ChimeraX commands (.cxc) that place a marker at each C-alpha (Angstrom):
marker #1 position 84.28,113.01,103.25 radius 0.5
marker #1 position 83.93,114.34,106.81 radius 0.5
marker #1 position 85.46,112.49,109.73 radius 0.5
marker #1 position 82.93,111.29,112.30 radius 0.5
marker #1 position 84.60,110.84,115.67 radius 0.5
marker #1 position 81.53,109.98,117.74 radius 0.5
marker #1 position 82.57,106.40,118.47 radius 0.5
marker #1 position 86.34,107.01,118.60 radius 0.5
marker #1 position 88.20,106.41,121.86 radius 0.5
marker #1 position 91.00,108.69,120.72 radius 0.5
marker #1 position 91.02,112.26,119.54 radius 0.5
marker #1 position 91.82,112.29,115.84 radius 0.5
marker #1 position 94.60,114.85,115.29 radius 0.5
marker #1 position 93.36,118.09,113.73 radius 0.5
marker #1 position 96.16,117.89,111.16 radius 0.5
marker #1 position 95.13,114.44,109.93 radius 0.5
marker #1 position 93.84,114.43,106.36 radius 0.5
marker #1 position 93.55,110.96,104.79 radius 0.5
marker #1 position 95.64,110.44,101.68 radius 0.5
marker #1 position 93.72,110.46,98.40 radius 0.5
marker #1 position 94.99,107.00,97.56 radius 0.5
marker #1 position 97.00,104.42,99.43 radius 0.5
marker #1 position 98.08,100.89,98.62 radius 0.5
marker #1 position 98.18,98.80,101.79 radius 0.5
marker #1 position 99.87,95.43,101.37 radius 0.5
marker #1 position 98.64,95.04,97.74 radius 0.5
marker #1 position 95.15,96.46,98.47 radius 0.5
marker #1 position 94.27,99.75,96.74 radius 0.5
marker #1 position 92.27,102.16,98.91 radius 0.5
marker #1 position 90.74,105.45,97.74 radius 0.5
marker #1 position 88.28,107.96,99.24 radius 0.5
marker #1 position 88.46,106.73,102.84 radius 0.5
marker #1 position 88.91,108.16,106.33 radius 0.5
marker #1 position 90.45,105.33,108.37 radius 0.5
marker #1 position 92.29,102.11,107.62 radius 0.5
marker #1 position 91.29,100.39,110.88 radius 0.5
marker #1 position 88.89,100.94,113.77 radius 0.5
marker #1 position 89.11,98.43,116.61 radius 0.5
marker #1 position 86.37,99.02,119.16 radius 0.5
marker #1 position 86.74,102.78,118.74 radius 0.5
marker #1 position 90.51,102.79,118.59 radius 0.5
marker #1 position 92.22,103.80,115.37 radius 0.5
marker #1 position 95.67,102.19,115.77 radius 0.5
marker #1 position 97.31,103.87,112.78 radius 0.5
marker #1 position 96.75,107.00,110.74 radius 0.5
marker #1 position 98.68,107.89,107.60 radius 0.5
marker #1 position 97.82,111.36,106.42 radius 0.5
marker #1 position 98.59,113.68,103.55 radius 0.5
marker #1 position 101.70,115.78,103.54 radius 0.5
marker #1 position 104.92,116.29,101.64 radius 0.5
marker #1 position 105.96,113.12,103.46 radius 0.5
marker #1 position 103.45,110.65,104.94 radius 0.5
marker #1 position 102.23,111.98,108.29 radius 0.5
marker #1 position 102.00,109.02,110.65 radius 0.5
marker #1 position 100.28,108.52,114.01 radius 0.5
marker #1 position 100.45,105.13,115.75 radius 0.5
marker #1 position 98.75,104.01,118.99 radius 0.5
marker #1 position 99.95,100.91,120.87 radius 0.5
marker #1 position 97.71,98.75,123.00 radius 0.5
marker #1 position 98.81,98.50,126.62 radius 0.5
marker #1 position 98.56,95.40,128.80 radius 0.5
marker #1 position 95.54,96.85,130.65 radius 0.5
marker #1 position 93.60,97.30,127.39 radius 0.5
marker #1 position 94.18,101.02,127.07 radius 0.5
marker #1 position 96.26,102.68,124.40 radius 0.5
marker #1 position 99.23,105.00,124.16 radius 0.5
marker #1 position 100.52,107.27,121.41 radius 0.5
marker #1 position 103.92,105.97,120.24 radius 0.5
marker #1 position 104.29,107.97,117.00 radius 0.5
marker #1 position 102.89,111.50,116.80 radius 0.5
marker #1 position 102.94,113.13,113.36 radius 0.5
marker #1 position 105.91,110.97,112.29 radius 0.5
marker #1 position 107.87,111.65,115.50 radius 0.5
marker #1 position 108.55,108.84,117.96 radius 0.5
marker #1 position 107.14,109.35,121.46 radius 0.5
marker #1 position 108.61,106.11,122.81 radius 0.5
marker #1 position 112.28,105.19,123.24 radius 0.5
marker #1 position 111.64,101.73,121.80 radius 0.5
marker #1 position 110.18,103.08,118.56 radius 0.5
marker #1 position 112.28,104.77,115.89 radius 0.5
marker #1 position 111.06,106.70,112.85 radius 0.5
marker #1 position 113.48,106.97,109.92 radius 0.5
marker #1 position 112.80,109.12,106.86 radius 0.5
marker #1 position 114.64,108.30,103.65 radius 0.5
marker #1 position 114.08,111.29,101.37 radius 0.5
marker #1 position 116.20,110.10,98.44 radius 0.5
marker #1 position 114.65,106.60,98.47 radius 0.5
marker #1 position 111.19,108.10,99.17 radius 0.5
marker #1 position 110.05,106.07,102.14 radius 0.5
marker #1 position 109.39,106.33,105.87 radius 0.5
marker #1 position 110.07,103.43,108.20 radius 0.5
marker #1 position 108.87,102.88,111.76 radius 0.5
marker #1 position 111.01,100.39,113.66 radius 0.5
marker #1 position 110.42,98.52,116.93 radius 0.5
marker #1 position 113.74,98.46,118.82 radius 0.5
marker #1 position 112.50,96.18,121.64 radius 0.5
marker #1 position 113.61,92.83,120.16 radius 0.5
marker #1 position 116.07,94.06,117.58 radius 0.5
marker #1 position 115.04,96.13,114.61 radius 0.5
marker #1 position 111.62,94.85,113.56 radius 0.5
marker #1 position 109.88,96.98,110.94 radius 0.5
marker #1 position 106.41,98.01,112.08 radius 0.5
marker #1 position 105.64,100.14,109.05 radius 0.5
marker #1 position 107.31,100.96,105.76 radius 0.5
marker #1 position 105.50,103.56,103.63 radius 0.5
marker #1 position 106.79,104.58,100.22 radius 0.5
marker #1 position 105.64,107.89,98.82 radius 0.5
marker #1 position 105.44,109.44,95.37 radius 0.5
marker #1 position 102.26,109.64,93.31 radius 0.5
marker #1 position 100.47,107.83,96.13 radius 0.5
marker #1 position 101.42,106.15,99.41 radius 0.5
marker #1 position 102.33,102.47,99.36 radius 0.5
marker #1 position 102.54,100.45,102.57 radius 0.5
marker #1 position 104.97,97.66,101.74 radius 0.5
marker #1 position 105.46,96.40,105.31 radius 0.5
marker #1 position 102.94,96.54,108.14 radius 0.5
marker #1 position 103.39,94.65,111.41 radius 0.5
marker #1 position 101.29,95.89,114.29 radius 0.5
marker #1 position 101.75,92.70,116.35 radius 0.5
marker #1 position 104.44,94.25,118.60 radius 0.5
marker #1 position 101.90,96.98,119.40 radius 0.5
marker #1 position 99.14,94.59,120.48 radius 0.5
marker #1 position 97.18,94.05,117.24 radius 0.5
marker #1 position 97.12,90.87,115.14 radius 0.5
marker #1 position 97.58,92.81,111.90 radius 0.5
marker #1 position 100.51,92.36,109.56 radius 0.5
marker #1 position 101.37,92.25,105.88 radius 0.5
marker #1 position 103.84,92.75,103.07 radius 0.5
marker #1 position 103.71,93.71,99.38 radius 0.5
marker #1 position 101.66,90.58,98.59 radius 0.5
marker #1 position 99.01,90.37,101.31 radius 0.5
marker #1 position 97.48,91.80,104.46 radius 0.5
marker #1 position 96.61,89.46,107.34 radius 0.5
marker #1 position 94.09,90.48,110.01 radius 0.5
marker #1 position 93.45,87.80,112.59 radius 0.5
marker #1 position 92.91,84.70,110.46 radius 0.5
marker #1 position 91.80,86.54,107.31 radius 0.5
marker #1 position 94.03,87.36,104.34 radius 0.5
marker #1 position 93.41,90.20,101.89 radius 0.5
marker #1 position 95.27,90.73,98.62 radius 0.5
marker #1 position 94.78,92.76,95.48 radius 0.5
marker #1 position 91.43,94.18,96.58 radius 0.5
marker #1 position 90.09,97.64,95.75 radius 0.5
marker #1 position 88.24,99.73,98.32 radius 0.5
marker #1 position 86.60,103.02,97.35 radius 0.5
marker #1 position 84.37,105.42,99.30 radius 0.5
marker #1 position 84.48,103.43,102.53 radius 0.5
marker #1 position 84.66,105.43,105.78 radius 0.5
marker #1 position 86.67,102.75,107.61 radius 0.5
marker #1 position 88.26,99.93,105.64 radius 0.5
marker #1 position 88.44,97.36,108.45 radius 0.5
marker #1 position 86.03,97.95,111.35 radius 0.5
marker #1 position 85.93,95.69,114.41 radius 0.5
marker #1 position 83.26,96.35,117.02 radius 0.5
marker #1 position 83.23,93.44,119.40 radius 0.5
marker #1 position 85.06,92.03,122.42 radius 0.5
marker #1 position 87.50,90.13,120.22 radius 0.5
marker #1 position 90.25,92.20,118.73 radius 0.5
marker #1 position 92.42,91.26,115.79 radius 0.5
marker link #1:1,2 radius 0.2
marker link #1:2,3 radius 0.2
marker link #1:3,4 radius 0.2
marker link #1:4,5 radius 0.2
marker link #1:5,6 radius 0.2
marker link #1:6,7 radius 0.2
marker link #1:7,8 radius 0.2
marker link #1:8,9 radius 0.2
marker link #1:9,10 radius 0.2
marker link #1:10,11 radius 0.2
marker link #1:11,12 radius 0.2
marker link #1:12,13 radius 0.2
marker link #1:13,14 radius 0.2
marker link #1:14,15 radius 0.2
marker link #1:15,16 radius 0.2
marker link #1:16,17 radius 0.2
marker link #1:17,18 radius 0.2
marker link #1:18,19 radius 0.2
marker link #1:19,20 radius 0.2
marker link #1:20,21 radius 0.2
marker link #1:21,22 radius 0.2
marker link #1:22,23 radius 0.2
marker link #1:23,24 radius 0.2
marker link #1:24,25 radius 0.2
marker link #1:25,26 radius 0.2
marker link #1:26,27 radius 0.2
marker link #1:27,28 radius 0.2
marker link #1:28,29 radius 0.2
marker link #1:29,30 radius 0.2
marker link #1:30,31 radius 0.2
marker link #1:31,32 radius 0.2
marker link #1:32,33 radius 0.2
marker link #1:33,34 radius 0.2
marker link #1:34,35 radius 0.2
marker link #1:35,36 radius 0.2
marker link #1:36,37 radius 0.2
marker link #1:37,38 radius 0.2
marker link #1:38,39 radius 0.2
marker link #1:39,40 radius 0.2
marker link #1:40,41 radius 0.2
marker link #1:41,42 radius 0.2
marker link #1:42,43 radius 0.2
marker link #1:43,44 radius 0.2
marker link #1:44,45 radius 0.2
marker link #1:45,46 radius 0.2
marker link #1:46,47 radius 0.2
marker link #1:47,48 radius 0.2
marker link #1:48,49 radius 0.2
marker link #1:49,50 radius 0.2
marker link #1:50,51 radius 0.2
marker link #1:51,52 radius 0.2
marker link #1:52,53 radius 0.2
marker link #1:53,54 radius 0.2
marker link #1:54,55 radius 0.2
marker link #1:55,56 radius 0.2
marker link #1:56,57 radius 0.2
marker link #1:57,58 radius 0.2
marker link #1:58,59 radius 0.2
marker link #1:59,60 radius 0.2
marker link #1:60,61 radius 0.2
marker link #1:61,62 radius 0.2
marker link #1:62,63 radius 0.2
marker link #1:63,64 radius 0.2
marker link #1:64,65 radius 0.2
marker link #1:65,66 radius 0.2
marker link #1:66,67 radius 0.2
marker link #1:67,68 radius 0.2
marker link #1:68,69 radius 0.2
marker link #1:69,70 radius 0.2
marker link #1:70,71 radius 0.2
marker link #1:71,72 radius 0.2
marker link #1:72,73 radius 0.2
marker link #1:73,74 radius 0.2
marker link #1:74,75 radius 0.2
marker link #1:75,76 radius 0.2
marker link #1:76,77 radius 0.2
marker link #1:77,78 radius 0.2
marker link #1:78,79 radius 0.2
marker link #1:79,80 radius 0.2
marker link #1:80,81 radius 0.2
marker link #1:81,82 radius 0.2
marker link #1:82,83 radius 0.2
marker link #1:83,84 radius 0.2
marker link #1:84,85 radius 0.2
marker link #1:85,86 radius 0.2
marker link #1:86,87 radius 0.2
marker link #1:87,88 radius 0.2
marker link #1:88,89 radius 0.2
marker link #1:89,90 radius 0.2
marker link #1:90,91 radius 0.2
marker link #1:91,92 radius 0.2
marker link #1:92,93 radius 0.2
marker link #1:93,94 radius 0.2
marker link #1:94,95 radius 0.2
marker link #1:95,96 radius 0.2
marker link #1:96,97 radius 0.2
marker link #1:97,98 radius 0.2
marker link #1:98,99 radius 0.2
marker link #1:99,100 radius 0.2
marker link #1:100,101 radius 0.2
marker link #1:101,102 radius 0.2
marker link #1:102,103 radius 0.2
marker link #1:103,104 radius 0.2
marker link #1:104,105 radius 0.2
marker link #1:105,106 radius 0.2
marker link #1:106,107 radius 0.2
marker link #1:107,108 radius 0.2
marker link #1:108,109 radius 0.2
marker link #1:109,110 radius 0.2
marker link #1:110,111 radius 0.2
marker link #1:111,112 radius 0.2
marker link #1:112,113 radius 0.2
marker link #1:113,114 radius 0.2
marker link #1:114,115 radius 0.2
marker link #1:115,116 radius 0.2
marker link #1:116,117 radius 0.2
marker link #1:117,118 radius 0.2
marker link #1:118,119 radius 0.2
marker link #1:119,120 radius 0.2
marker link #1:120,121 radius 0.2
marker link #1:121,122 radius 0.2
marker link #1:122,123 radius 0.2
marker link #1:123,124 radius 0.2
marker link #1:124,125 radius 0.2
marker link #1:125,126 radius 0.2
marker link #1:126,127 radius 0.2
marker link #1:127,128 radius 0.2
marker link #1:128,129 radius 0.2
marker link #1:129,130 radius 0.2
marker link #1:130,131 radius 0.2
marker link #1:131,132 radius 0.2
marker link #1:132,133 radius 0.2
marker link #1:133,134 radius 0.2
marker link #1:134,135 radius 0.2
marker link #1:135,136 radius 0.2
marker link #1:136,137 radius 0.2
marker link #1:137,138 radius 0.2
marker link #1:138,139 radius 0.2
marker link #1:139,140 radius 0.2
marker link #1:140,141 radius 0.2
marker link #1:141,142 radius 0.2
marker link #1:142,143 radius 0.2
marker link #1:143,144 radius 0.2
marker link #1:144,145 radius 0.2
marker link #1:145,146 radius 0.2
marker link #1:146,147 radius 0.2
marker link #1:147,148 radius 0.2
marker link #1:148,149 radius 0.2
marker link #1:149,150 radius 0.2
marker link #1:150,151 radius 0.2
marker link #1:151,152 radius 0.2
marker link #1:152,153 radius 0.2
marker link #1:153,154 radius 0.2
marker link #1:154,155 radius 0.2
marker link #1:155,156 radius 0.2
marker link #1:156,157 radius 0.2
marker link #1:157,158 radius 0.2
marker link #1:158,159 radius 0.2
view
């Protein structure tokens, strides 16, 4: 599946290759390019690699965006990326108000997002092993296959 960037506000990293399969907060996703697209902004990318390769963009107060994690390396002093090789997971932590987990991705046969909380980054998207919440909608135990973008929002209201 080729990646079409025509309507993207950000440049998708050349090294980004979507994982073959990912479980996101109990939802199984296969054959996809992007998890989210919010008015042309892809807030999070989790790509193939020996470890999950992670890119995260935060929304700024003026409606723009900024790269806070670049290929699993923090670009912001308030964001920390920890890799636990033995336990097989990567954790992205918001240090602003303590140690809030933004993302916890386990890896092995496939990637498994067990914690996702993009609220500190300006998006009303969060979830755990049981469910994913986007705005007022809850998703659990769904299967998505051959969908370019799993959750696509193209309007003035953002989740």
